[in-house]
Backbone as CSV, one residue per row, in Angstrom:
resi,resn,N_x,N_y,N_z,CA_x,CA_y,CA_z,C_x,C_y,C_z
1,VAL,0.969,116.530,38.504,-0.074,116.712,38.427,-0.726,115.631,37.135
2,GLN,-1.888,114.550,37.349,-2.042,113.252,36.544,-3.663,113.935,36.101
3,LEU,-3.867,113.817,34.634,-4.832,114.208,33.866,-5.800,113.418,33.468
4,GLN,-6.984,113.150,33.908,-7.724,112.115,33.421,-8.929,112.530,32.300
5,ALA,-8.952,112.618,31.286,-10.244,112.331,29.937,-11.258,111.603,29.992
6,SER,-11.902,111.873,30.081,-13.236,111.116,29.222,-14.516,112.304,28.243
7,GLY,-15.251,111.386,28.177,-16.358,111.628,27.476,-16.431,111.440,25.793
8,GLY,-15.593,111.220,24.974,-15.674,111.025,23.925,-16.618,109.754,23.563
9,GLY,-16.983,109.845,22.106,-17.975,109.108,22.043,-17.952,109.307,20.429
10,LEU,-19.007,108.485,19.957,-19.653,108.666,17.883,-21.020,109.570,18.146
11,VAL,-20.721,110.171,17.373,-21.934,111.426,17.214,-21.978,111.272,15.921
12,GLN,-23.398,111.335,15.444,-23.627,112.494,14.111,-23.254,114.075,13.766
13,ALA,-22.767,113.860,12.590,-22.570,115.570,12.211,-24.157,116.357,12.931
14,GLY,-23.704,117.424,13.319,-24.401,118.464,13.821,-24.984,117.847,15.735
15,GLY,-24.299,117.237,15.992,-24.451,117.062,17.186,-23.920,116.898,18.026
16,SER,-23.719,116.905,19.387,-23.083,117.395,20.456,-22.206,116.237,21.965
17,LEU,-21.078,117.189,21.594,-20.224,116.193,22.879,-19.862,116.741,24.335
18,ARG,-19.543,116.544,25.159,-18.936,117.483,26.129,-17.478,116.494,27.023
19,LEU,-16.863,117.097,26.865,-15.370,116.125,27.053,-15.026,116.549,28.388
20,SER,-14.474,116.386,29.410,-14.018,116.443,30.646,-12.607,116.225,31.070
21,CYS,-12.236,116.999,31.455,-10.486,116.220,31.927,-10.535,116.582,33.477
22,ALA,-9.992,116.271,34.592,-9.648,115.987,35.587,-8.480,116.288,35.749
23,ALA,-8.030,117.345,36.748,-6.560,116.775,37.325,-6.443,116.844,38.590
24,SER,-5.310,115.618,39.313,-4.909,115.660,40.586,-4.914,116.619,41.198
25,GLY,-4.288,118.042,40.491,-4.217,119.075,41.107,-4.462,120.750,40.571
26,ARG,-4.244,121.410,41.348,-4.259,122.521,40.642,-3.354,122.974,39.904
27,THR,-3.818,123.540,38.342,-2.963,123.977,37.416,-3.576,125.366,36.922
28,ILE,-2.498,125.923,36.142,-2.714,127.331,35.734,-3.519,127.605,34.426
29,THR,-3.263,126.312,33.260,-3.358,126.757,32.012,-3.781,125.435,31.837
30,MET,-5.084,125.343,31.351,-5.695,123.517,30.617,-6.121,123.831,29.662
31,ALA,-6.156,122.594,28.381,-6.021,122.878,27.381,-6.836,121.750,26.444
32,TRP,-7.132,121.541,25.731,-7.248,120.473,24.856,-6.476,120.433,23.016
33,PHE,-5.885,119.106,22.795,-5.522,119.544,21.512,-6.111,118.226,20.970
34,ARG,-6.275,118.368,19.727,-6.573,116.853,18.960,-5.781,116.592,17.643
35,GLN,-5.723,115.154,17.562,-4.911,114.652,16.223,-6.041,113.664,15.889
36,ALA,-5.920,113.869,14.366,-6.997,113.162,13.502,-5.606,112.483,12.555
37,PRO,-6.013,111.061,12.466,-5.294,109.930,11.409,-4.594,110.602,10.270
38,GLY,-3.139,110.710,10.627,-2.194,111.157,9.147,-1.672,112.891,9.615
39,LYS,-2.393,113.008,10.583,-2.550,114.515,10.740,-1.510,115.050,11.721
40,ASP,-0.964,116.201,12.013,-0.052,116.465,13.170,-1.384,116.811,14.242
41,ARG,-0.918,117.165,15.583,-1.490,117.368,17.045,-1.866,118.741,16.666
42,GLU,-3.036,119.258,16.800,-3.509,120.365,16.483,-4.356,121.108,17.674
43,PHE,-4.008,122.503,18.265,-4.518,123.184,19.514,-6.104,123.140,18.764
44,VAL,-6.831,123.029,20.075,-8.491,123.518,19.920,-8.687,124.402,21.004
45,SER,-8.307,124.291,22.204,-9.134,125.642,23.316,-8.070,125.028,24.377
46,ALA,-8.415,126.258,25.201,-7.530,126.567,26.277,-7.801,127.410,27.773
47,PHE,-7.527,126.796,28.541,-8.321,128.176,30.125,-7.443,128.629,30.379
48,ARG,-6.725,129.907,30.361,-5.997,130.156,30.995,-6.639,131.852,31.508
49,TRP,-7.263,131.816,32.839,-8.073,133.081,33.441,-9.318,133.706,32.276
50,ARG,-8.470,133.211,30.968,-9.920,133.539,30.166,-10.168,132.541,28.968
51,GLU,-10.826,132.187,27.863,-10.944,131.091,26.826,-10.308,131.449,25.832
52,TYR,-9.425,130.845,24.960,-8.945,130.661,24.036,-9.267,129.773,23.122
53,TYR,-9.506,130.050,21.483,-10.421,129.010,20.796,-9.086,129.002,19.371
54,ALA,-9.103,127.804,18.957,-8.570,127.655,17.522,-9.878,128.429,16.742
55,ASP,-9.400,128.835,15.248,-10.294,129.442,14.227,-11.243,128.368,13.995
56,SER,-11.251,127.212,13.754,-11.809,126.327,13.291,-13.006,125.437,14.578
57,VAL,-12.794,126.361,15.364,-13.934,125.631,16.220,-14.739,126.686,17.337
58,LYS,-14.282,128.014,16.756,-15.304,129.451,17.299,-16.046,129.230,17.066
59,GLY,-17.382,129.538,17.896,-18.663,129.425,17.870,-19.480,128.377,18.051
60,ARG,-18.395,127.214,18.078,-19.131,125.660,18.100,-18.733,125.183,19.392
61,PHE,-17.938,125.394,19.667,-16.874,124.708,21.048,-16.865,125.717,21.978
62,THR,-16.746,125.124,23.229,-17.028,126.142,24.661,-15.939,125.467,25.517
63,ILE,-15.216,126.079,25.973,-14.437,125.671,27.230,-14.933,126.594,28.548
64,SER,-14.997,125.220,29.515,-14.811,125.669,30.800,-14.391,125.211,31.682
65,ARG,-14.174,125.722,33.108,-13.400,124.992,33.998,-14.062,125.314,35.210
66,ASP,-14.022,124.237,36.388,-14.634,124.208,37.505,-13.433,123.962,37.919
67,ASN,-12.745,125.413,39.024,-12.047,124.981,39.911,-11.832,124.083,41.528
68,SER,-13.394,124.631,41.192,-13.579,123.048,42.775,-13.032,122.016,42.635
69,LYS,-13.118,121.711,41.342,-12.660,120.287,40.822,-11.754,119.990,40.071
70,ASN,-10.797,121.289,40.061,-9.873,121.044,39.096,-10.283,120.414,37.646
71,THR,-10.731,121.109,37.174,-11.526,119.779,35.908,-11.949,121.272,35.077
72,VAL,-11.532,120.628,33.681,-11.824,121.918,32.725,-12.693,120.874,31.924
73,TYR,-13.712,121.515,31.331,-14.551,120.979,30.049,-14.634,121.531,29.164
74,LEU,-15.133,120.800,27.836,-14.968,121.134,26.211,-16.446,120.704,26.109
75,GLN,-16.944,121.268,25.877,-18.830,121.436,25.051,-18.795,121.679,23.571
76,MET,-18.747,120.484,23.130,-18.844,120.330,21.598,-20.085,120.589,20.781
77,ASN,-20.457,121.938,20.038,-21.770,121.599,19.193,-21.617,121.613,18.207
78,SER,-22.405,121.417,17.321,-22.381,121.541,15.948,-20.887,121.292,15.362
79,LEU,-21.342,119.896,15.934,-19.788,118.561,15.126,-20.012,118.330,13.601
80,LYS,-18.693,118.410,12.726,-18.575,117.829,11.909,-17.522,116.604,11.599
81,PRO,-17.575,116.119,10.664,-16.768,114.765,10.482,-15.162,114.967,10.495
82,GLU,-14.995,116.515,10.273,-13.859,116.999,10.178,-13.017,116.928,11.643
83,ASP,-14.033,116.852,12.769,-13.639,117.231,14.298,-13.467,116.120,14.448
84,THR,-13.501,114.777,13.726,-13.083,113.321,14.013,-12.171,113.300,14.351
85,ALA,-11.493,112.990,15.382,-9.897,112.838,16.466,-10.104,112.217,17.664
86,VAL,-8.445,111.922,18.588,-7.993,111.980,19.486,-8.298,113.094,20.291
87,TYR,-9.090,113.310,20.946,-8.422,114.651,21.998,-7.576,114.761,23.215
88,TYR,-6.796,115.396,23.523,-6.286,115.311,24.254,-6.392,116.586,25.506
89,CYS,-6.154,116.330,26.939,-5.984,117.602,27.476,-4.857,117.537,28.469
90,ALA,-4.713,118.882,28.395,-2.775,119.275,28.472,-2.875,120.235,29.924
91,ALA,-1.967,120.250,30.278,-2.028,121.236,31.382,-0.366,121.864,31.584
92,GLY,-0.422,122.949,31.983,1.045,123.540,32.343,0.745,124.366,33.525
93,ASP,2.299,125.139,33.912,2.072,126.121,34.938,3.120,127.153,34.571
94,ARG,3.617,127.105,33.501,4.739,127.634,33.194,4.836,128.649,31.816
95,LEU,3.606,128.610,30.821,3.657,128.754,29.795,3.048,130.433,29.902
96,ILE,3.035,131.053,28.834,2.854,132.487,28.631,2.099,132.431,27.190
97,VAL,1.104,133.767,27.069,0.139,133.471,26.279,0.579,132.690,25.016
98,SER,1.552,133.786,24.614,1.984,133.233,23.261,2.551,132.028,22.615
99,THR,2.645,131.160,23.807,3.044,129.695,23.616,1.124,128.888,24.219
100,LEU,0.007,129.629,24.251,-0.825,128.769,24.415,-0.836,127.606,23.645
101,THR,-0.750,127.824,21.744,-1.660,126.949,20.945,-0.211,125.611,20.825
102,ARG,1.151,126.115,21.607,1.949,124.889,21.302,2.683,123.885,22.374
103,GLY,1.676,122.508,21.914,1.578,121.188,22.985,2.657,121.204,23.354
104,THR,4.346,121.822,23.042,5.547,121.652,23.790,5.401,122.270,24.863
105,ALA,4.532,123.297,25.051,5.065,124.499,26.405,3.955,123.555,27.221
106,TYR,3.088,122.625,26.964,2.456,121.799,28.043,3.441,121.055,28.871
107,ASP,3.169,120.619,30.222,4.299,119.829,31.061,3.449,118.518,31.092
108,VAL,2.184,118.706,31.332,1.459,117.199,31.481,0.281,117.061,30.265
109,TRP,0.404,115.722,29.941,-0.850,115.150,29.145,-2.157,114.296,29.239
110,GLY,-3.204,113.914,29.537,-3.811,112.963,29.631,-3.651,111.787,28.797
111,GLN,-4.469,110.553,28.546,-5.169,109.723,27.620,-5.886,110.360,26.910
112,GLY,-6.092,110.178,25.419,-6.506,110.477,24.611,-7.601,110.234,24.683
113,THR,-9.520,110.553,24.473,-10.383,110.090,24.424,-10.811,110.301,22.648
114,GLN,-11.461,109.389,21.740,-11.753,109.693,20.525,-13.070,110.074,20.409
115,VAL,-13.085,110.989,19.626,-14.371,111.607,19.189,-14.346,111.409,18.144
116,THR,-15.598,111.003,17.952,-15.984,110.462,15.930,-17.278,110.917,15.491
117,VAL,-17.368,111.984,14.648,-18.277,112.463,13.783,-18.694,111.858,12.758
118,SER,-20.117,111.344,12.874,-20.646,110.871,11.544,-21.159,111.379,10.569
119,SER,-20.689,111.366,9.172,-21.766,112.450,8.255,-23.208,111.440,7.752
C-alpha cells in the first residue's frame, strides 16, 4: 500500500484546512501524525472502526473515511499557530487499540504535507 497526502497550506489562526490521504489499497487503520520543527512526531488522529483524537485537537479536528476511495480526511477547524507542523498520514493492518498513538505501530507512511497557521 502507498499513501498520498494532500491539502496542506497557509492559513490564519481560526481558519480551516482539510487534509486528504489516499491509499492505493484497503487498510484497517489510517491515522495522522504531525511534526513541528524541533519537536518529536506526535499523534493527531486515527480511524479504526471509530475515531480517535489527541487531546490537543479534540473538538477542533474531525477525521473521516471514505472506504470506497480508500481515503481518509482530516478536517481541521479553529486552527492555532501551535498546529503548525508537517502532517503525515500512516496506515497499518496489525495495530491494536492500545498502540494507535505510536508511530512505530504503523507499516506505511505518506509524504508529509505542510500546515502553517499564522497568528
